[in-house]
N, C-alpha and C positions, 0 to 999 in steps of 0.2 A: 120921141117918138113920142104921140100923144098919147093917155091915158082914152086903155080903151081900145089902138090901134087892134088886127088881130096879126099884123107882123113881132118874132115872135125878137125879144130883145138880145143882147151877144151872150155866146155861147160859150164857156172857156172848152178848150182843146187839151185833152193832158197831153205831157212831154212824158217820150220813152228814158229812160233811168238808166241806167248805167250802171255793169253789172260791181260788188261793193266784197273788192276780193280784198282789200289790205285786210281786215281781224283775220282772216282765216291764216292768214301770208301771216302772222304778227305771231298769231295762235302756234304754226308751225313754225318756226322759230324759235319760242317761247321749250316748245317739248322738246325740240332735240336740243336745244342750251343745259334742257335740264337734265336729260340718257347723257349727255357729255359728261356737267357734273357728278351722278352716279357713280358711273364706270370710272372719275376720273381720279374720285373718294376712297371707290372699292379697292383699287392697285392701289393707295394709299399707304405706305407700313403704319401699322400700329406704334401709338408714344407708346414709350418702354418704362413701366413702375421705377417707381422713382425706392432705393432702400438707404435709409442714412447709413456714413460710409465709418461712421464710429461706430456701430453696431456690430462688423464684422468685423474676421479675423482674417489681414492678405496678407501675401507672403509670394517671396520673391526669387522664382527657380535659378539655383546655381548649380556653379562645376565645381569640386575638390573634394573631402573628404568624407566619408561617411560610417559614423558609428555602430553599427546598429547592435540594437536593449532590446530588452522587453523587461515589465516591471511588475513587477503585486505586491501585497501588503502579505505577512505575516505574524509570527511571533518568534520570542527565543521560547529554549526549549530546553533543558539539561541533555548533557550527554547522559549519566546516567541516573540509570531512574531502579529503581529498587519498590517494586508493588509487594506489599504483603498482604496476601488474600488466608479468608480462614480455611484450615485444614481440616477443621469439625465444628459442627454443627454447637453454638456456647452462648450463655452468659455473658456479658460486661458485666466485672464485678469490680474491678479500680480501672483506674486509669493515670500512669504515674506522667505520663507525657504529655502537654496540648503540641500543635501546628506550632509552627517559627522559631523551634530550640531545637540547639545545634547539638545534635546524638552522636555513636559512639557505636561502632555496631553491636557489645550485649549490652544498647543501652536498653534494658526493662518500656517500651510502649506502653503494652498493660496487660487483663487477663483476666482471662474465661474459664469459667463453673461447667460442669458436664458431669454426673453423677455418675448415667449411662458409662460414658470412656470412661472410665475409671474400672465401672466395674469388668468391661471388657479386656481391661487392658490385667486386669485377675486373672481372668477369668485363662485368657491365653498365658501367662505364665503360668496358674496349673498344668496346663495341657502339658504344658513343653516338659514342665519337672514330672508328670508322672510319662510322655514319652522317652525323653532318656531314661528314667527306672527302668521303664521295659525293656531298654536297649541294651542296658550293663545286665539284667538278667538273660537274659537269652544270645548273647554274650558269654556270660559264662555258663548257661548249661549245650551250650554249640563247642564250645571249649575241651568240657567234659569226655564231649561225645567223643569227640576228634582222638581227646587221649588217650583215653579206653580202645578206639579201635587199633589210635600206634602200638597200642605196651599187647593186643591182640597180633599184631605183626605182625612184634617181632618174636613176640613167643612163638610163629611158626615159622617165624625165619631159622629161629634156634633146630626149630621140631624137624624141617628140611633140611637142615643142613646135615645132623646127627642120620637119616636118615638113608639123605645120601652120600655116605661115610659109610655105616651098613651094608648099603647092598655094594660100594665099594672092596668095602673087605668078604662079602662071603660073594664074592667076582670072583677075586687072586684066590680064596681055598677052592672054589670049586672048579679053577682052569689047575691047581694042584692035586686036587682030587677027596681033598680033605674037607670037602664040604660036599653037600644033595644040593642033584637039580631042584626040586621043591626049593630048599631051602633057603636056596640066589633067588629064587624068579619074587619067590614072599618079601626081597628084601627089597627086590629091585622095582614093585608095585608102590608097595610101602613109599619110596623115598619118589615116586612119578605123585603121588599121590595126594602128597607132602609140598612138594613144588607146587600144583596146581590152587591147593589151598589160597597155600601163601599169594597167586598171584591174580584169584579172586577177589583175596581180602584187603590187599593193595589197590589190589583199583576201587575198592569199600572205601579205602581213605583216601585218595584221589574224591573220589564223586562228594565223598561227605567234605573235605574242602570247600570244592565248591558250589558248594550247598550254603554253605557255612557262613563266604565269601555273598553269598549275591544275597542267606537271609541277611547280611548285620547290614551292607551295601544298603539296600531297601526300607531298613528300618532304622538306616543314620538320615536321607534324603527325609521323614519324616520328621523328624528331629529336624530340621536341615530347616522344614516349610514350619513348622511352628516357631521353631526361633523367627523366622522372617515377621512368621504376624505376630509376635512379639513384640520384633522390638516396633516394626507396625504402633502395633496397639502403646507402648511406649512413646514412642514419639510426639502420636494424635495428645497426649497428657500431656508430651512438655510445649505442643507447639500452644497451649495453652495463654501460658506466659510468651506475650507476642514481644522479643528482638528485631531490637532495628536495623540488626545484619551486617550495615557495613557503614563507615563513616558517611556524616552529612548531618544537613537540617531533613529537618519533619515537617514538610510542606502539607498531609492532605493525613485530617482522623477523623471520618468524616461518623463518630460514634457516642452515647452519651448511659450512662452509669442505669443498668439494668438492662440495657439495649439487647435480646436476642438474635444471636448472625447462623447464618447455616453457613456450611461451605462452600466455596467460592467469594463472598461475600468481599468485594472490598477494607484492608484492616486499616489501613495509612500506607501514606504513599510515600518511599526518602529521595532525597535525592541531592546532587553535586552542583551549586548551587557556579562552584568556580569556571564550571565548564559549560560551556555554551552554545548552542548549534540554532541557527535559523534556519524556521522551514515556514519558506515565500509559497501561496496560492496564486500561481501563474496559469488567464486566461488558455482553454485548451487550444482553441486557433490556436495561439503566442509561441507556444509551448515543443511546438513538434522538431527546434532545433538544438532543444540542449540537450549539453550532455555532460557527463561528469569529469571534472578538466578544466570547466570553462570559471571565467574570473570572474569572480561578483565585489556586490559594492551594501552595504546594508545600513541604512538610515536607523542609528538607534530614535534617538529625539534628541539623542546627547552628542551627540556627532558619527562621524559616518567609516565604521570595518570597511576596511578589505577580508573578502572571503574567497574559497573556493565549493565551486558546486562538488557538490560528494554524492549526492545521489537521486535518479528521479526516479515518481512513481511511476510500476507500468502502467498503471490508472488512473487516469478522472474518471473524480469524484465530483455529485455538482458544476460540473461547467467548467473545473480548476482543475490541474493538474501539482502533483505540492512534490518540492523542491527542497530538498535539505543541500544546506547551504554553511561546511563548516567555517568558525571562525578562529583568531588567533587567541591565546591567552590573556592578555591585558583585552579587558574591557573599556568601554568609558562608564566614567561613572552613573548610576544607578538603572545597566545595566542586568535584568534578569526575569527569572526565570517567567513566559507567562507575557513579557510586556509586548506589545502591539509597536508591527519595524513595515520598515519598505524593502525590497529591495531591487536592486536592476540589477542582471543577468547581463554583459558582455557574451555576442555569440560571434562579432568576425568584427574588420576594420576596411575597410573599398577605399581605394585612395583614390581615384580618378571616377567619380560618377556624375549624374546628372540628379540633383538630388529637390524635394523641396520639404515646409512642412507637413503634417501630418491629416489631410483635410478625416473632417470630421467625416464617421462611419468609412471609411477607406479601411477594405481590407488589401495586404500583397498580393500581390502575382492577379491582380484585377483590373476593370476596363470599367470606369466609373468619368462621370459628367464634369467639370469646372468650371464655373467663370473669368473671360478671363478678362482683364484688361485693354480694352483700344492703344493705345500707345495719344500719347497728346491728348487727352476726353478723359472724357468724365465715364462712360460707359462700360459692360464688358459681354462679351458673350459670352456660350457654349460652345465648349465644345470638349471634344470623349480624348481623357485623354487614360493612355493604359501604364499602371503602375505594375514597378519589378520587386524586389523588394525594401522588406522593409523595419522600423524601428521606433522606437516608442514616439518619440517628436519629428519624427522626417523617413520618406519613403524614398525609395528611386528612382526617373521618372527615367522611363522608357521611351515611350512614345505620343509626341500631343503636346507639348512643350519644349521654348528653348531658351538659354540660358536669357535670364535679361526679365525670363512674364512673368507679370504681377498674375496670381489667382486670389482666387475667395475661395478658404480652406472652411469660412464657418457654413454650417447647413443650411443650405437653401433650398427645402423640400420643401417650403412654401412657396419660392418661384419655378414648381414642375411645368409650366404651361406656359412658361415665357420660355425664350431664347435668348433676352438680352434685359440688361433691366438700367439701368441709371445711377449712382451714385455720388447721393448727396451730401 
């Protein structure tokens, strides 16, 4: 078209575009895939944590005999111990023997001194001598009085007999009319009076004799009491010379020269080292089935000795129960009082039970969770196991495990939050 023409040039007509659906479809498909992957991942089991196999203790459940035992530590104690304590206060003047020496019953160990005790002994002796003198004097006076009364009774007896004879004679003469009535009656009255006086004096003699016995007995009791006091005071003086009291070895004498001791203070301890017993301390949770007569083994570090439970303490102390085990006369060399030992008490023997090593922290007659190894793999899963009767190193399995199962016995509290672990 020529320039300047009024006819317009060609005009671009916009074309209708088709809707763009493909990007939205791809976004929807991607979102669906993401949701599917998320759901799938959430349903996947989390990876089991790995545990070093060499750091855990594994054991296999087995069936067979099980010896129930409990173990404890303790020491050797002499069966015969003589504690020597102070009967009175005193000062240590001499020490004749030191610990470790062999002594006899009459060996003088040490000497004490206390002037007050000696003065008290002298005063007791003086009081006893005075009481014995009073007793002798009283007995002499009372016996003199009784003899005097006996003489009076004897004189009245003769007088009464003479009066009775005169009365009989006057009565016979009166019957023959040779004596008067008045005379006869007077003779009878005198005979009656003499008899009554005799009876009264005899009663007086009986009362006097009874009183004499009572007064002498009372005074004799006083003498005996003072004898006991004097004997006690003499024993106090003698006790200041401390003797061993029996044959043995002096184990303790915790005193020095010049030291002041009070009554009841330990002076010395004498033991017989040839007769020892073991005192074991068993945990109170394991001691309920221990009874006298059960067999026991005591490890003296120089040999194992067979023994028998002799006594079980009736009460627990600081979480343990004291068990005494009697031992034979002959012990390994090196066995001595206060030697630390380990003892094992055999409770019973079970013939055919399912058992496994004792897990860490396990208690008899309880239920706990253990990790059991899966057959042919390296994974262990947590399962509940019911335990029965227990021993030192093993425990009975009541429910939850079968023969041949392998379980982890080590402490697995660090993995309480997981149900399975992988052993590497």
